[in-house]
N, C-alpha and C positions, 0 to 999 in steps of 0.2 A: 485578119484581128491586129498583126503586130506592124500598126504604124499610129502614128501620132500626128493628125490632122490638126490643122487650122480650128477647125470645129469641135475639137477634144482640148484644146488651149483655153485656159479663164481669159478672156481677152476687155470683156465689158466691167467698165467703171463700176455701175451699180451693184454685179454681182459680188466684185473683188471686195466695195466696201462692205456689202454685207457679209463675206467671209469672214472678215477680218472683227466685224463689230459683235455677230450674233454666234458665229461659231465656235465649238470646242478644239481644244489642241492637246497636243501631249508631245513630250520629246524623246527621239530614239537616235541617241548621238550619230552622228554628225547632221541629224537632220531635227527641225521642229516641224510637225506636220499640223494644219491646221484644215478642219475638215465641218464641212457641215451638209445635213442630207433636208434637200428642199422638195416639196411637193408641185405638180404642175396644178394650177396654170402660172406660167413665169410671167404673166403679168402683173400680180398683186406684189411682185418684187421689184418688178422697173417703176411701174405707175403706180407707187402708193406715195409719193411725195405731193399729191396733189391730194391728201386727205387731212385737213387740219381740226384741231379741238378748238374749241370755243367754250370759255367759260360767261355761263348765263347767270349764275347767281353762286354762291359760296358751296352749294353742295352739287350742284346742278351743270355736268359739263356734257354737251353736243359734240358729235361729231358729225363736221357736216363735209359732203364733197365740195372743195373750191374749185370754180370753173377756170383755168387758166386759158387765157384768150389761145396758145397753142397747143392744147389738150386736143382737141378733135385731132388736130392732125399729126400730135405723136404718135410716132409707130415704134414699136419695137425694135431695136435694131437686130439685123441678122446675127451678129455674135452673140447674143442671148438664147437662144435657143437652144434646147439641147438635141442632137443628131446622136449622143453615146451618153450613155447612164453618168460619164462623169466629165466635170472641166477641171483640168489641172493648171494650175499656176506654178512656175518652178523660179527661185529668187537667191540670187547671190550678192551677200554683202559688201557694195564698194568700200565700206570702213575698213574690212577684213582684206580684202585684195583691191590694191590702190590699181593694177595692171587690168585692163580689159581683156585683155587672151586669157588672161588666168580666169577670170570670173566665163568669159563664154566657153572656155576647156571645160570648166565643172558644169554647167550647165548642158551643155552637148552631152557630157556622161549620164549625167542623170536622168535627160531626155532618153536617151537610148536604154539606160537601164530598167525606167519606167516603161517604155514600149514595148521589152521583151517580156516586161511579168506582169502586166496589166489584167491578162485575160483572165485568170482567177477571181480576180477582185470586179471585173465587168461581168461576170458568170452572176455572183452573189447583189448584183444590183440587178440584173436584169430580172433573176429569179423572186427577188422581193419587189419589184416592179421600182425603182427608188431612182433617184437622180442626186449626184454627191457634187461639190465644190470641194478640192482637194487643195492646198497650197505647199508648197514643199519649198523649205528656207533651208539652206544650207548654212548651218552654224560650225562648219571646225575652222581649223586655223592653216591647215596645209593644205596644198593640192594634192588631191587623193589619186587611186589609181582605180581602172576599171573594174578589177576583179571587188575591191574593198565596195565602190559604190553599189555595185549590183547585190551583194550581200546584204549591205543594209538597208536597200529601196525592199527587198526582198520581206525580211525583216519589218519593215514599217508598214507593209501592208497586210502582211498576215495579222497586226497588233491592230491597224486600222479595220479589217474585219470582224476582227473580236468585239472590240467598240461599236461598230455597229448591230451586231447582234445582239449585244448587252442591252442597246438602248432601245431595240426594238421589244425586247424581254419587259422592260420596264414600263 
């Protein structure tokens, strides 16, 4: 369970854009957490750009499936399927950290902290039979240490669990 495989990473461009367009967010210094609960099937999120709206008259709008010539041949990319209950994106701003080695170091310790502490979050998602997209954006100004990042990741994941449970109740 303490792995962070390629299939757990948010790599699909369509899913990234859906996360940042429709997702919720909260701020837990030094992180901004963007999250979105999605339901299966994944096809409606990936292939929904083939549906267009046409206005017939002033009051009537029809939704017609526009057949794109490549639509029958278009397949859902392998990186869009959920083999795990969550897909995670980790980002560090290049504006704040000009040196790529600093950005890579911060991303590496965030991935390590997430990998170690995701089990309770995954068990919640498995229990509720949900899938989640998560974006972890580092917004701090200094290069942090391992212990500090791990504490903050634990707090952020606990806050995310609370938000997910409260969104299910409403």
